[in-house]
N, CA, C and O atoms as a GROMACS GRO file, in nm:
protein
  456
    1UNK      N    1   0.084  -0.116   0.000
    1UNK     CA    2   0.000   0.000   0.000
    1UNK      C    3   0.089   0.123   0.000
    1UNK      O    4   0.193   0.126   0.066
    2UNK      N    5   0.048   0.224  -0.072
    2UNK     CA    6   0.120   0.350  -0.079
    2UNK      C    7   0.022   0.461  -0.046
    2UNK      O    8  -0.087   0.468  -0.101
    3UNK      N    9   0.064   0.547   0.044
    3UNK     CA   10  -0.018   0.662   0.078
    3UNK      C   11   0.057   0.788   0.037
    3UNK      O   12   0.175   0.803   0.067
    4UNK      N   13  -0.011   0.877  -0.032
    4UNK     CA   14   0.045   1.006  -0.068
    4UNK      C   15  -0.042   1.113  -0.005
    4UNK      O   16  -0.164   1.113  -0.022
    5UNK      N   17   0.022   1.202   0.068
    5UNK     CA   18  -0.051   1.307   0.137
    5UNK      C   19   0.017   1.440   0.105
    5UNK      O   20   0.134   1.460   0.138
    6UNK      N   21  -0.055   1.530   0.041
    6UNK     CA   22   0.000   1.661   0.006
    6UNK      C   23  -0.027   1.757   0.122
    6UNK      O   24  -0.139   1.766   0.171
    7UNK      N   25   0.077   1.828   0.164
    7UNK     CA   26   0.066   1.919   0.277
    7UNK      C   27   0.140   2.049   0.247
    7UNK      O   28   0.227   2.053   0.160
    8UNK      N   29   0.105   2.153   0.320
    8UNK     CA   30   0.176   2.281   0.307
    8UNK      C   31   0.302   2.275   0.390
    8UNK      O   32   0.305   2.214   0.497
    9UNK      N   33   0.406   2.339   0.341
    9UNK     CA   34   0.538   2.336   0.405
    9UNK      C   35   0.533   2.372   0.553
    9UNK      O   36   0.604   2.312   0.634
   10UNK      N   37   0.451   2.468   0.588
   10UNK     CA   38   0.444   2.511   0.728
   10UNK      C   39   0.378   2.406   0.820
   10UNK      O   40   0.380   2.421   0.942
   11UNK      N   41   0.321   2.302   0.761
   11UNK     CA   42   0.257   2.195   0.839
   11UNK      C   43   0.341   2.067   0.842
   11UNK      O   44   0.288   1.959   0.869
   12UNK      N   45   0.471   2.078   0.814
   12UNK     CA   46   0.557   1.960   0.808
   12UNK      C   47   0.558   1.882   0.939
   12UNK      O   48   0.542   1.760   0.938
   13UNK      N   49   0.577   1.950   1.051
   13UNK     CA   50   0.582   1.880   1.180
   13UNK      C   51   0.449   1.815   1.214
   13UNK      O   52   0.446   1.703   1.264
   14UNK      N   53   0.341   1.882   1.186
   14UNK     CA   54   0.208   1.825   1.209
   14UNK      C   55   0.186   1.702   1.120
   14UNK      O   56   0.127   1.603   1.163
   15UNK      N   57   0.234   1.710   0.997
   15UNK     CA   58   0.222   1.597   0.904
   15UNK      C   59   0.303   1.478   0.953
   15UNK      O   60   0.258   1.364   0.942
   16UNK      N   61   0.423   1.502   1.006
   16UNK     CA   62   0.503   1.393   1.062
   16UNK      C   63   0.429   1.324   1.176
   16UNK      O   64   0.429   1.202   1.186
   17UNK      N   65   0.366   1.402   1.262
   17UNK     CA   66   0.288   1.344   1.372
   17UNK      C   67   0.171   1.262   1.318
   17UNK      O   68   0.140   1.156   1.371
   18UNK      N   69   0.107   1.311   1.213
   18UNK     CA   70  -0.004   1.237   1.149
   18UNK      C   71   0.047   1.103   1.096
   18UNK      O   72  -0.017   0.999   1.116
   19UNK      N   73   0.160   1.106   1.027
   19UNK     CA   74   0.219   0.982   0.974
   19UNK      C   75   0.251   0.886   1.087
   19UNK      O   76   0.225   0.766   1.077
   20UNK      N   77   0.307   0.938   1.195
   20UNK     CA   78   0.347   0.855   1.307
   20UNK      C   79   0.228   0.791   1.379
   20UNK      O   80   0.239   0.679   1.428
   21UNK      N   81   0.117   0.860   1.387
   21UNK     CA   82   0.006   0.816   1.471
   21UNK      C   83  -0.112   0.755   1.396
   21UNK      O   84  -0.207   0.709   1.459
   22UNK      N   85  -0.108   0.753   1.264
   22UNK     CA   86  -0.224   0.711   1.186
   22UNK      C   87  -0.246   0.560   1.181
   22UNK      O   88  -0.360   0.515   1.180
   23UNK      N   89  -0.138   0.482   1.178
   23UNK     CA   90  -0.153   0.339   1.154
   23UNK      C   91  -0.089   0.255   1.263
   23UNK      O   92   0.014   0.293   1.319
   24UNK      N   93  -0.150   0.141   1.294
   24UNK     CA   94  -0.087   0.049   1.390
   24UNK      C   95   0.028  -0.028   1.326
   24UNK      O   96   0.102  -0.098   1.394
   25UNK      N   97   0.044  -0.014   1.193
   25UNK     CA   98   0.148  -0.086   1.121
   25UNK      C   99   0.269   0.004   1.100
   25UNK      O  100   0.257   0.126   1.095
   26UNK      N  101   0.385  -0.057   1.087
   26UNK     CA  102   0.507   0.022   1.069
   26UNK      C  103   0.618  -0.065   1.011
   26UNK      O  104   0.715  -0.098   1.080
   27UNK      N  105   0.602  -0.102   0.885
   27UNK     CA  106   0.700  -0.192   0.825
   27UNK      C  107   0.815  -0.115   0.761
   27UNK      O  108   0.929  -0.126   0.806
   28UNK      N  109   0.788  -0.038   0.657
   28UNK     CA  110   0.891   0.032   0.583
   28UNK      C  111   0.846   0.174   0.554
   28UNK      O  112   0.727   0.199   0.530
   29UNK      N  113   0.941   0.267   0.556
   29UNK     CA  114   0.908   0.406   0.526
   29UNK      C  115   1.026   0.476   0.462
   29UNK      O  116   1.139   0.429   0.469
   30UNK      N  117   0.998   0.590   0.401
   30UNK     CA  118   1.104   0.668   0.336
   30UNK      C  119   1.070   0.816   0.343
   30UNK      O  120   0.953   0.855   0.347
   31UNK      N  121   1.174   0.896   0.343
   31UNK     CA  122   1.158   1.041   0.334
   31UNK      C  123   1.254   1.090   0.225
   31UNK      O  124   1.369   1.047   0.217
   32UNK      N  125   1.204   1.181   0.143
   32UNK     CA  126   1.284   1.240   0.036
   32UNK      C  127   1.294   1.389   0.062
   32UNK      O  128   1.193   1.458   0.070
   33UNK      N  129   1.417   1.437   0.075
   33UNK     CA  130   1.436   1.580   0.104
   33UNK      C  131   1.580   1.620   0.077
   33UNK      O  132   1.671   1.537   0.085
   34UNK      N  133   1.600   1.747   0.046
   34UNK     CA  134   1.735   1.804   0.037
   34UNK      C  135   1.764   1.887   0.161
   34UNK      O  136   1.876   1.935   0.180
   35UNK      N  137   1.664   1.903   0.245
   35UNK     CA  138   1.675   1.984   0.366
   35UNK      C  139   1.723   1.895   0.481
   35UNK      O  140   1.648   1.808   0.527
   36UNK      N  141   1.845   1.917   0.528
   36UNK     CA  142   1.904   1.833   0.633
   36UNK      C  143   1.822   1.839   0.762
   36UNK      O  144   1.808   1.738   0.830
   37UNK      N  145   1.768   1.955   0.795
   37UNK     CA  146   1.685   1.968   0.915
   37UNK      C  147   1.560   1.880   0.902
   37UNK      O  148   1.523   1.811   0.997
   38UNK      N  149   1.497   1.884   0.786
   38UNK     CA  150   1.376   1.804   0.764
   38UNK      C  151   1.407   1.655   0.775
   38UNK      O  152   1.328   1.579   0.831
   39UNK      N  153   1.521   1.613   0.721
   39UNK     CA  154   1.560   1.472   0.728
   39UNK      C  155   1.582   1.430   0.873
   39UNK      O  156   1.533   1.325   0.915
   40UNK      N  157   1.655   1.510   0.949
   40UNK     CA  158   1.682   1.476   1.089
   40UNK      C  159   1.553   1.474   1.171
   40UNK      O  160   1.532   1.384   1.253
   41UNK      N  161   1.466   1.572   1.148
   41UNK     CA  162   1.340   1.577   1.221
   41UNK      C  163   1.253   1.455   1.188
   41UNK      O  164   1.199   1.392   1.279
   42UNK      N  165   1.241   1.422   1.060
   42UNK     CA  166   1.162   1.306   1.020
   42UNK      C  167   1.220   1.178   1.078
   42UNK      O  168   1.146   1.090   1.123
   43UNK      N  169   1.352   1.166   1.078
   43UNK     CA  170   1.417   1.047   1.132
   43UNK      C  171   1.385   1.029   1.280
   43UNK      O  172   1.360   0.917   1.326
   44UNK      N  173   1.384   1.137   1.355
   44UNK     CA  174   1.354   1.130   1.498
   44UNK      C  175   1.205   1.106   1.525
   44UNK      O  176   1.170   1.017   1.602
   45UNK      N  177   1.119   1.185   1.461
   45UNK     CA  178   0.976   1.174   1.487
   45UNK      C  179   0.921   1.039   1.443
   45UNK      O  180   0.830   0.984   1.506
   46UNK      N  181   0.975   0.984   1.335
   46UNK     CA  182   0.924   0.858   1.280
   46UNK      C  183   1.005   0.738   1.324
   46UNK      O  184   1.004   0.635   1.257
   47UNK      N  185   1.077   0.749   1.436
   47UNK     CA  186   1.165   0.640   1.479
   47UNK      C  187   1.091   0.509   1.508
   47UNK      O  188   1.152   0.402   1.499
   48UNK      N  189   0.964   0.515   1.541
   48UNK     CA  190   0.886   0.393   1.564
   48UNK      C  191   0.785   0.366   1.454
   48UNK      O  192   0.700   0.278   1.466
   49UNK      N  193   0.794   0.442   1.346
   49UNK     CA  194   0.696   0.430   1.238
   49UNK      C  195   0.741   0.340   1.125
   49UNK      O  196   0.666   0.320   1.029
   50UNK      N  197   0.864   0.285   1.133
   50UNK     CA  198   0.912   0.195   1.028
   50UNK      C  199   1.027   0.111   1.080
   50UNK      O  200   1.119   0.163   1.143
   51UNK      N  201   1.020  -0.018   1.054
   51UNK     CA  202   1.131  -0.105   1.090
   51UNK      C  203   1.251  -0.081   1.000
   51UNK      O  204   1.365  -0.084   1.047
   52UNK      N  205   1.227  -0.058   0.872
   52UNK     CA  206   1.330  -0.020   0.775
   52UNK      C  207   1.295   0.120   0.726
   52UNK      O  208   1.186   0.143   0.674
   53UNK      N  209   1.388   0.213   0.743
   53UNK     CA  210   1.363   0.354   0.710
   53UNK      C  211   1.468   0.400   0.610
   53UNK      O  212   1.588   0.380   0.632
   54UNK      N  213   1.424   0.461   0.502
   54UNK     CA  214   1.513   0.502   0.394
   54UNK      C  215   1.511   0.653   0.378
   54UNK      O  216   1.406   0.717   0.392
   55UNK      N  217   1.628   0.710   0.350
   55UNK     CA  218   1.641   0.853   0.326
   55UNK      C  219   1.688   0.871   0.182
   55UNK      O  220   1.795   0.824   0.144
   56UNK      N  221   1.606   0.939   0.104
   56UNK     CA  222   1.636   0.965  -0.037
   56UNK      C  223   1.667   0.838  -0.116
   56UNK      O  224   1.756   0.837  -0.200
   57UNK      N  225   1.593   0.734  -0.089
   57UNK     CA  226   1.611   0.608  -0.162
   57UNK      C  227   1.478   0.534  -0.165
   57UNK      O  228   1.389   0.558  -0.084
   58UNK      N  229   1.468   0.442  -0.261
   58UNK     CA  230   1.347   0.360  -0.273
   58UNK      C  231   1.330   0.275  -0.147
   58UNK      O  232   1.428   0.218  -0.098
   59UNK      N  233   1.210   0.267  -0.094
   59UNK     CA  234   1.188   0.189   0.028
   59UNK      C  235   1.172   0.040   0.001
   59UNK      O  236   1.105  -0.030   0.077
   60UNK      N  237   1.231  -0.008  -0.106
   60UNK     CA  238   1.222  -0.151  -0.139
   60UNK      C  239   1.360  -0.211  -0.156
   60UNK      O  240   1.375  -0.313  -0.223
   61UNK      N  241   1.462  -0.150  -0.098
   61UNK     CA  242   1.597  -0.194  -0.125
   61UNK      C  243   1.670  -0.258  -0.010
   61UNK      O  244   1.792  -0.245  -0.001
   62UNK      N  245   1.600  -0.328   0.079
   62UNK     CA  246   1.669  -0.394   0.190
   62UNK      C  247   1.770  -0.495   0.136
   62UNK      O  248   1.739  -0.572   0.045
   63UNK      N  249   1.888  -0.494   0.192
   63UNK     CA  250   1.992  -0.586   0.149
   63UNK      C  251   1.979  -0.714   0.232
   63UNK      O  252   2.015  -0.717   0.350
   64UNK      N  253   1.927  -0.820   0.170
   64UNK     CA  254   1.901  -0.945   0.238
   64UNK      C  255   2.031  -1.001   0.295
   64UNK      O  256   2.133  -1.009   0.225
   65UNK      N  257   2.026  -1.040   0.420
   65UNK     CA  258   2.142  -1.097   0.485
   65UNK      C  259   2.237  -0.994   0.545
   65UNK      O  260   2.329  -1.029   0.618
   66UNK      N  261   2.214  -0.866   0.514
   66UNK     CA  262   2.299  -0.760   0.568
   66UNK      C  263   2.221  -0.663   0.656
   66UNK      O  264   2.278  -0.602   0.746
   67UNK      N  265   2.093  -0.648   0.629
   67UNK     CA  266   2.009  -0.561   0.710
   67UNK      C  267   1.906  -0.647   0.782
   67UNK      O  268   1.852  -0.742   0.725
   68UNK      N  269   1.879  -0.614   0.908
   68UNK     CA  270   1.769  -0.685   0.975
   68UNK      C  271   1.639  -0.647   0.907
   68UNK      O  272   1.624  -0.535   0.857
   69UNK      N  273   1.546  -0.738   0.905
   69UNK     CA  274   1.418  -0.705   0.843
   69UNK      C  275   1.307  -0.735   0.941
   69UNK      O  276   1.296  -0.845   0.993
   70UNK      N  277   1.227  -0.637   0.964
   70UNK     CA  278   1.112  -0.655   1.050
   70UNK      C  279   1.048  -0.522   1.077
   70UNK      O  280   1.113  -0.417   1.071
   71UNK      N  281   0.923  -0.525   1.104
   71UNK     CA  282   0.851  -0.401   1.126
   71UNK      C  283   0.846  -0.363   1.272
   71UNK      O  284   0.893  -0.435   1.360
   72UNK      N  285   0.790  -0.248   1.292
   72UNK     CA  286   0.760  -0.200   1.427
   72UNK      C  287   0.610  -0.215   1.445
   72UNK      O  288   0.537  -0.242   1.349
   73UNK      N  289   0.566  -0.198   1.564
   73UNK     CA  290   0.422  -0.204   1.596
   73UNK      C  291   0.361  -0.336   1.548
   73UNK      O  292   0.412  -0.443   1.579
   74UNK      N  293   0.251  -0.328   1.472
   74UNK     CA  294   0.180  -0.448   1.431
   74UNK      C  295   0.227  -0.504   1.297
   74UNK      O  296   0.158  -0.587   1.237
   75UNK      N  297   0.342  -0.459   1.248
   75UNK     CA  298   0.393  -0.506   1.119
   75UNK      C  299   0.501  -0.612   1.135
   75UNK      O  300   0.575  -0.613   1.233
   76UNK      N  301   0.507  -0.697   1.039
   76UNK     CA  302   0.616  -0.793   1.031
   76UNK      C  303   0.623  -0.887   1.149
   76UNK      O  304   0.531  -0.895   1.230
   77UNK      N  305   0.733  -0.957   1.155
   77UNK     CA  306   0.755  -1.052   1.264
   77UNK      C  307   0.881  -1.018   1.341
   77UNK      O  308   0.934  -1.102   1.414
   78UNK      N  309   0.930  -0.896   1.324
   78UNK     CA  310   1.056  -0.853   1.383
   78UNK      C  311   1.165  -0.947   1.339
   78UNK      O  312   1.164  -0.992   1.224
   79UNK      N  313   1.259  -0.979   1.425
   79UNK     CA  314   1.370  -1.066   1.383
   79UNK      C  315   1.322  -1.209   1.361
   79UNK      O  316   1.217  -1.249   1.411
   80UNK      N  317   1.399  -1.282   1.287
   80UNK     CA  318   1.365  -1.421   1.258
   80UNK      C  319   1.430  -1.513   1.361
   80UNK      O  320   1.542  -1.488   1.405
   81UNK      N  321   1.361  -1.619   1.399
   81UNK     CA  322   1.414  -1.714   1.496
   81UNK      C  323   1.546  -1.771   1.447
   81UNK      O  324   1.559  -1.808   1.330
   82UNK      N  325   1.645  -1.777   1.535
   82UNK     CA  326   1.776  -1.828   1.500
   82UNK      C  327   1.870  -1.721   1.448
   82UNK      O  328   1.990  -1.748   1.430
   83UNK      N  329   1.820  -1.603   1.424
   83UNK     CA  330   1.903  -1.494   1.375
   83UNK      C  331   1.994  -1.440   1.486
   83UNK      O  332   1.958  -1.444   1.604
   84UNK      N  333   2.111  -1.390   1.446
   84UNK     CA  334   2.198  -1.325   1.544
   84UNK      C  335   2.128  -1.206   1.608
   84UNK      O  336   2.160  -1.165   1.719
   85UNK      N  337   2.032  -1.151   1.537
   85UNK     CA  338   1.963  -1.031   1.585
   85UNK      C  339   1.849  -1.062   1.682
   85UNK      O  340   1.784  -0.971   1.733
   86UNK      N  341   1.824  -1.192   1.706
   86UNK     CA  342   1.713  -1.229   1.792
   86UNK      C  343   1.723  -1.164   1.929
   86UNK      O  344   1.622  -1.120   1.985
   87UNK      N  345   1.843  -1.157   1.984
   87UNK     CA  346   1.862  -1.094   2.114
   87UNK      C  347   1.828  -0.945   2.111
   87UNK      O  348   1.786  -0.888   2.212
   88UNK      N  349   1.846  -0.884   1.995
   88UNK     CA  350   1.819  -0.740   1.983
   88UNK      C  351   1.670  -0.708   1.982
   88UNK      O  352   1.632  -0.591   1.978
   89UNK      N  353   1.586  -0.810   1.985
   89UNK     CA  354   1.441  -0.788   1.988
   89UNK      C  355   1.402  -0.689   2.096
   89UNK      O  356   1.307  -0.612   2.079
   90UNK      N  357   1.472  -0.690   2.204
   90UNK     CA  358   1.435  -0.608   2.320
   90UNK      C  359   1.483  -0.464   2.308
   90UNK      O  360   1.446  -0.380   2.391
   91UNK      N  361   1.564  -0.433   2.208
   91UNK     CA  362   1.611  -0.296   2.192
   91UNK      C  363   1.555  -0.230   2.066
   91UNK      O  364   1.592  -0.117   2.035
   92UNK      N  365   1.468  -0.299   1.993
   92UNK     CA  366   1.401  -0.247   1.875
   92UNK      C  367   1.498  -0.187   1.772
   92UNK      O  368   1.502  -0.065   1.755
   93UNK      N  369   1.575  -0.274   1.702
   93UNK     CA  370   1.669  -0.224   1.603
   93UNK      C  371   1.599  -0.151   1.489
   93UNK      O  372   1.484  -0.182   1.456
   94UNK      N  373   1.668  -0.057   1.431
   94UNK     CA  374   1.613   0.022   1.322
   94UNK      C  375   1.723   0.044   1.219
   94UNK      O  376   1.836   0.077   1.255
   95UNK      N  377   1.692   0.027   1.094
   95UNK     CA  378   1.788   0.048   0.987
   95UNK      C  379   1.753   0.177   0.915
   95UNK      O  380   1.638   0.202   0.881
   96UNK      N  381   1.855   0.258   0.892
   96UNK     CA  382   1.838   0.382   0.815
   96UNK      C  383   1.937   0.377   0.700
   96UNK      O  384   2.057   0.356   0.721
   97UNK      N  385   1.888   0.397   0.578
   97UNK     CA  386   1.974   0.400   0.460
   97UNK      C  387   1.953   0.534   0.392
   97UNK      O  388   1.839   0.571   0.363
   98UNK      N  389   2.061   0.607   0.367
   98UNK     CA  390   2.052   0.736   0.301
   98UNK      C  391   2.133   0.732   0.173
   98UNK      O  392   2.247   0.686   0.173
   99UNK      N  393   2.075   0.779   0.064
   99UNK     CA  394   2.144   0.785  -0.064
   99UNK      C  395   2.180   0.930  -0.093
   99UNK      O  396   2.093   1.017  -0.093
  100UNK      N  397   2.308   0.955  -0.117
  100UNK     CA  398   2.354   1.091  -0.144
  100UNK      C  399   2.354   1.124  -0.293
  100UNK      O  400   2.357   1.241  -0.331
  101UNK      N  401   2.350   1.021  -0.377
  101UNK     CA  402   2.338   1.042  -0.521
  101UNK      C  403   2.199   0.993  -0.558
  101UNK      O  404   2.176   0.872  -0.566
  102UNK      N  405   2.106   1.086  -0.582
  102UNK     CA  406   1.968   1.044  -0.607
  102UNK      C  407   1.955   0.958  -0.732
  102UNK      O  408   2.028   0.978  -0.830
  103UNK      N  409   1.862   0.862  -0.730
  103UNK     CA  410   1.842   0.778  -0.847
  103UNK      C  411   1.788   0.861  -0.964
  103UNK      O  412   1.712   0.956  -0.944
  104UNK      N  413   1.827   0.824  -1.084
  104UNK     CA  414   1.779   0.895  -1.202
  104UNK      C  415   1.673   0.813  -1.276
  104UNK      O  416   1.616   0.858  -1.375
  105UNK      N  417   1.648   0.692  -1.226
  105UNK     CA  418   1.552   0.606  -1.290
  105UNK      C  419   1.489   0.517  -1.183
  105UNK      O  420   1.553   0.489  -1.081
  106UNK      N  421   1.369   0.473  -1.204
  106UNK     CA  422   1.300   0.389  -1.106
  106UNK      C  423   1.334   0.241  -1.122
  106UNK      O  424   1.304   0.160  -1.034
  107UNK      N  425   1.397   0.204  -1.235
  107UNK     CA  426   1.426   0.063  -1.262
  107UNK      C  427   1.557   0.021  -1.197
  107UNK      O  428   1.644   0.104  -1.171
  108UNK      N  429   1.570  -0.107  -1.171
  108UNK     CA  430   1.695  -0.165  -1.122
  108UNK      C  431   1.778  -0.205  -1.244
  108UNK      O  432   1.732  -0.288  -1.323
  109UNK      N  433   1.900  -0.148  -1.261
  109UNK     CA  434   1.977  -0.176  -1.382
  109UNK      C  435   2.009  -0.324  -1.404
  109UNK      O  436   2.019  -0.368  -1.519
  110UNK      N  437   2.026  -0.401  -1.298
  110UNK     CA  438   2.063  -0.541  -1.314
  110UNK      C  439   1.948  -0.628  -1.365
  110UNK      O  440   1.970  -0.745  -1.397
  111UNK      N  441   1.827  -0.573  -1.374
  111UNK     CA  442   1.714  -0.650  -1.424
  111UNK      C  443   1.703  -0.644  -1.576
  111UNK      O  444   1.620  -0.712  -1.634
  112UNK      N  445   1.787  -0.562  -1.641
  112UNK     CA  446   1.787  -0.555  -1.787
  112UNK      C  447   1.686  -0.455  -1.839
  112UNK      O  448   1.619  -0.386  -1.763
  113UNK      N  449   1.677  -0.448  -1.967
  113UNK     CA  450   1.589  -0.353  -2.036
  113UNK      C  451   1.445  -0.402  -2.030
  113UNK      O  452   1.418  -0.522  -2.022
  114UNK      N  453   1.354  -0.306  -2.034
  114UNK     CA  454   1.210  -0.340  -2.039
  114UNK      C  455   1.168  -0.372  -2.179
  114UNK      O  456   1.052  -0.403  -2.203
   0.00000   0.00000   0.00000
């Protein structure tokens, strides 16, 4: 599911609170911005709103075997049984990935031409 919500710039903090409090689910999220303050604020306010959180990158790029995968709140199953991260269940791990060179295309190059 994808939600798009258009807001006025002066309502950014209120919008972050809306995003944080609207759903009992919190699997994956992303923020796109060139404003460092906005990125830091979103990262802090939305700390429990996504198990995998992306900054200026597609929210579908978890690196299997290198990043923990699991949601917060009512999403996902958190860590997988037998994982080294199982013990971290009690500290609620969170992954943040930030891309400094923005993508120029939505396709994955290794998948070949359409």
